[in-house]
C-alpha positions as CSV (number, residue, x, y, z in Angstrom):
1,M,4.4,-17.8,0.6
2,I,1.2,-16.9,-1.2
3,P,-0.9,-14.6,1.1
4,E,-4.4,-15.4,2.0
5,K,-7.1,-13.9,-0.2
6,K,-9.3,-11.2,1.3
7,P,-11.9,-9.1,-0.2
8,F,-10.4,-5.7,-1.7
9,F,-12.3,-3.3,-3.6
10,I,-10.7,-1.2,-6.9
11,T,-12.1,0.7,-9.4
12,G,-12.9,-1.3,-12.9
13,E,-10.4,1.0,-14.3
14,N,-7.5,0.0,-12.2
15,K,-8.5,-3.7,-12.2
16,A,-8.5,-3.6,-16.1
17,L,-5.2,-1.9,-15.8
18,I,-3.9,-4.5,-13.5
19,Q,-5.1,-7.5,-15.8
20,S,-3.2,-5.8,-18.7
21,I,-0.1,-5.4,-16.7
22,M,-0.1,-8.9,-15.3
23,A,-1.0,-10.4,-18.7
24,S,2.4,-8.9,-20.2
25,R,4.2,-11.0,-17.5
26,A,4.1,-13.9,-20.0
27,N,6.9,-12.0,-22.0
28,H,8.9,-10.2,-19.5
29,P,8.8,-9.2,-15.7
30,V,6.8,-6.2,-14.7
31,N,7.2,-3.3,-12.2
32,I,4.1,-1.5,-10.8
33,L,4.0,1.5,-8.4
34,I,0.9,1.9,-6.2
35,K,0.5,5.3,-4.9
36,G,-2.0,7.1,-2.6
37,K,-2.4,8.5,1.1
38,H,-1.5,6.3,3.9
39,G,-3.8,3.7,5.0
40,L,-5.9,3.6,1.9
41,G,-4.5,-0.2,1.0
42,K,-1.1,0.3,-0.9
43,S,0.2,-2.6,0.8
44,E,-2.7,-4.8,1.0
45,L,-3.3,-4.4,-2.8
46,A,0.4,-5.5,-3.3
47,R,-0.6,-8.6,-1.0
48,Q,-4.0,-9.3,-2.8
49,L,-2.2,-9.1,-6.0
50,A,-0.2,-12.1,-5.2
51,A,-2.8,-14.1,-3.8
52,S,-5.3,-13.4,-6.8
53,Y,-2.3,-14.7,-9.3
54,Q,-0.9,-17.3,-6.8
55,M,2.4,-15.6,-6.4
56,D,5.0,-15.9,-3.4
57,Y,5.0,-12.5,-1.6
58,V,8.2,-11.2,-0.8
59,P,8.1,-7.8,1.4
60,I,11.3,-6.0,1.1
61,P,11.5,-2.9,3.7
62,I,13.4,0.0,1.7
63,N,13.4,2.0,4.7
64,L,16.2,-0.3,6.4
65,L,18.5,0.2,3.5
66,Q,21.7,2.5,4.7
67,E,24.1,2.1,2.0
68,S,25.0,1.1,-1.6
69,G,25.2,-2.7,-1.7
70,Q,23.0,-3.6,1.1
71,L,20.2,-4.3,-1.0
72,M,22.5,-7.5,-2.6
73,G,23.6,-8.8,0.8
74,H,26.3,-8.3,3.5
75,D,29.4,-9.5,4.5
76,E,29.9,-11.6,7.7
77,F,33.1,-13.0,9.3
78,L,32.6,-16.9,9.4
79,D,35.2,-19.7,10.0
80,N,37.9,-17.1,10.0
81,Q,37.1,-15.7,6.9
82,T,34.7,-12.9,5.4
83,T,31.7,-14.5,3.5
84,F,29.5,-12.6,1.6
85,I,25.7,-13.6,2.5
86,E,23.1,-13.1,-0.3
87,S,19.9,-11.2,0.7
88,N,16.6,-12.3,0.7
89,F,15.8,-10.1,-2.1
90,V,18.5,-11.8,-4.3
91,R,17.0,-15.0,-3.5
92,S,13.5,-14.0,-4.4
93,V,14.7,-12.2,-7.9
94,R,16.1,-15.6,-8.8
95,T,12.6,-17.4,-7.8
96,P,10.2,-17.8,-10.6
97,N,6.5,-16.5,-10.1
98,S,7.3,-14.2,-6.9
99,L,5.7,-10.8,-6.3
100,I,8.6,-8.5,-4.7
101,H,7.0,-5.8,-2.6
102,L,9.5,-2.8,-2.2
103,E,8.0,-1.0,0.6
104,E,8.6,2.7,1.4
105,L,10.4,2.9,-1.9
106,N,11.3,6.4,-1.4
107,R,12.4,6.3,2.2
108,P,15.7,4.5,2.3
109,E,18.4,6.1,4.7
110,S,20.6,7.0,1.6
111,P,19.3,7.4,-2.2
112,K,22.5,5.5,-3.3
113,A,21.2,2.3,-1.7
114,L,18.8,1.9,-4.5
115,G,21.5,1.9,-7.3
116,E,21.3,-1.7,-7.7
117,L,17.5,-1.7,-8.6
118,F,18.0,0.2,-11.7
119,P,19.2,-2.5,-13.8
120,L,16.9,-5.2,-12.4
121,L,13.9,-3.0,-13.3
122,D,14.7,-2.1,-16.7
123,D,14.9,-4.3,-19.9
124,S,18.3,-6.1,-19.1
125,R,16.6,-7.4,-16.0
126,M,20.2,-8.5,-14.8
127,I,23.1,-7.1,-12.8
128,V,26.9,-8.5,-12.5
129,H,27.5,-8.2,-8.9
130,D,31.4,-8.4,-7.7
131,K,30.8,-11.0,-5.1
132,I,28.1,-13.3,-6.3
133,G,28.1,-12.8,-10.1
134,E,25.1,-12.5,-12.5
135,V,21.8,-11.8,-10.8
136,K,19.2,-12.4,-13.2
137,V,15.3,-11.6,-12.7
138,A,13.8,-15.1,-12.9
139,A,10.5,-15.5,-15.2
140,G,6.8,-14.4,-13.8
141,I,8.5,-11.9,-11.3
142,V,6.4,-8.7,-10.3
143,F,8.1,-5.9,-8.9
144,V,5.7,-3.6,-6.7
145,G,6.5,-0.5,-5.3
146,T,4.7,1.6,-2.7
147,L,5.2,5.1,-1.0
148,N,3.8,8.0,0.6
149,I,4.2,11.2,-0.9
150,G,3.8,14.6,0.5
151,F,5.5,16.9,3.1
152,E,3.7,15.3,5.9
153,Y,5.8,12.1,5.9
154,T,9.0,12.4,7.5
155,G,12.3,10.7,6.1
156,V,10.8,10.4,2.3
157,D,12.6,11.7,-0.6
158,P,11.5,12.5,-4.0
159,L,11.5,9.4,-6.0
160,D,14.5,9.4,-8.9
161,E,12.9,10.0,-12.1
162,A,14.8,7.5,-13.9
163,L,13.7,5.1,-11.2
164,R,10.1,6.2,-11.6
165,D,10.0,5.9,-15.5
166,R,10.6,2.2,-15.1
167,F,7.0,1.4,-13.3
168,H,3.4,1.3,-14.2
169,F,1.0,3.4,-12.0
170,I,-1.8,2.5,-9.9
171,E,-3.3,5.3,-7.7
172,L,-5.8,4.5,-4.9
173,G,-8.1,6.9,-3.5
174,Y,-11.1,6.7,-0.8
175,L,-13.8,4.0,-1.7
176,P,-17.2,5.4,-2.6
177,P,-19.6,4.6,0.4
178,A,-21.2,1.6,-1.0
179,E,-18.0,-0.3,-1.0
180,E,-16.7,1.2,1.9
181,T,-19.7,-0.3,3.6
182,R,-19.2,-3.7,2.5
183,L,-15.9,-3.7,3.1
184,I,-16.1,-3.0,6.6
185,S,-18.7,-5.6,7.3
186,M,-16.7,-8.0,5.0
187,R,-13.7,-7.6,7.4
188,T,-15.1,-6.5,10.8
189,G,-18.4,-8.0,11.2
190,L,-19.9,-4.3,11.7
191,S,-23.4,-4.3,10.1
192,G,-26.8,-2.5,9.7
193,P,-27.3,1.1,10.5
194,Q,-24.0,1.2,12.7
195,V,-21.7,0.7,9.7
196,T,-23.8,3.1,7.5
197,Q,-23.6,5.9,10.1
198,L,-19.9,5.3,10.6
199,V,-19.3,5.6,7.0
200,E,-21.5,8.8,6.7
201,L,-19.8,10.3,9.7
202,V,-16.2,9.5,8.4
203,N,-17.0,11.0,4.9
204,S,-18.4,14.2,6.5
205,L,-15.0,14.5,8.1
206,R,-13.1,13.7,4.9
207,Y,-15.2,16.1,2.6
208,D,-15.7,19.0,5.3
209,G,-15.3,22.1,3.2
210,Q,-13.9,24.0,6.2
211,D,-11.6,22.0,7.9
212,P,-11.2,18.4,6.1
213,V,-9.7,15.3,8.1
214,H,-7.9,12.5,6.2
215,V,-9.4,9.0,7.7
216,S,-7.7,6.1,6.1
217,T,-9.6,3.0,5.1
218,R,-6.9,1.1,7.7
219,R,-8.2,3.5,10.4
220,M,-12.0,3.1,9.5
221,L,-11.6,-0.8,10.1
222,M,-9.9,-0.1,13.3
223,I,-12.6,2.0,14.6
224,A,-15.1,-0.5,13.4
225,E,-13.9,-3.2,15.2
226,L,-14.1,-1.1,18.5
227,I,-17.9,-0.4,17.8
228,H,-18.3,-4.0,16.9
229,A,-16.9,-4.7,20.4
230,G,-19.2,-2.5,22.0
231,L,-17.7,0.9,22.2
232,P,-20.2,3.8,21.5
233,M,-19.5,5.4,17.9
234,Q,-18.6,8.6,19.1
235,T,-15.9,7.3,21.6
236,A,-14.6,5.1,19.1
237,L,-14.1,8.1,16.5
238,V,-12.8,10.7,19.0
239,N,-10.4,8.3,20.5
240,S,-9.2,6.6,17.2
241,I,-8.5,9.9,14.9
242,G,-5.2,11.1,15.3
243,I,-6.1,14.6,15.6
244,D,-6.8,16.9,18.6
245,K,-9.8,15.7,20.2
246,D,-11.4,19.0,21.2
247,K,-10.9,20.1,17.5
248,L,-12.5,16.7,16.4
249,E,-15.4,17.0,19.0
250,S,-16.0,20.6,17.7
251,I,-16.2,19.3,14.1
252,L,-18.7,16.4,15.0
253,M,-20.9,19.0,16.7
254,R,-21.1,21.3,14.1
255,L,-21.7,18.5,11.4
256,D,-24.4,17.2,13.6
257,F,-23.6,13.9,14.9
258,G,-27.2,12.5,14.9
259,G,-28.0,13.2,11.1
260,I,-24.8,14.3,9.2
261,M,-24.7,13.5,5.1
262,S,-28.6,13.3,5.3
263,G,-28.1,15.3,1.9
264,G,-24.6,13.7,0.7
265,R,-21.3,15.7,1.1
266,G,-18.6,16.1,-1.2
267,K,-17.6,13.7,-4.2
268,V,-16.8,10.4,-2.8
269,G,-14.7,8.1,-5.2
270,D,-14.9,7.8,-9.1
271,G,-15.9,5.2,-11.4
272,D,-17.6,1.8,-10.5
273,Y,-15.7,-0.2,-7.6
274,V,-15.2,-4.0,-8.3
275,L,-13.5,-6.8,-5.9
276,L,-10.0,-7.7,-7.2
């Protein structure tokens, strides 16, 4: 299914990189790995790539894989016999012009569960399975992996270097204030001084020199929806950001809730941002 097209901002450099990668799809399938902190739009970028290039979008939750071979399918007892049922992943790999989103690529229950991916992502683009025969990657396929990296994420493993070497890299960071303001307005309807102050407040938290707080773009949109529905901004912030409320309130007080960011704080984003 082709996703709905939504506004999505990326750097001009990342857009040019994506266009070059996707252009090579005419010659062979391609693999893209999207990195960045949680909530900055990695999964949404995968969906918007599919929407922009009119591709079927197929999410594959890697974190559900528990053992080797599970990616390809499973055995079922049907009509008094054991039958191997092909997975949605196999069907997608064989369907031209599909974008296969490998979600949480570094969070399988067992690293061995990713074994079948290696030959499908390298130059051979095929694997011979003992129960379903040859599985060959169809024309125009794009594999997009997303992952979170860091000690704060439970259940994640370092990505195998041989697997990592098969991907092009796209890294997402915080949007600059102007683009984040536009995105929030376009997605939630919040506008005017309220959205400007919200972005200033959150960037003050993100780039506070004493005690920075990660506030994702996803969280920003959730907060903006609450404010647009009538909740006071400070209440929306204090009850939405996942840290101790007393700590957050003390940070807001220290930053002067009524006039923070008047002179600008920190380095917010790099380069020019454009719509995908």
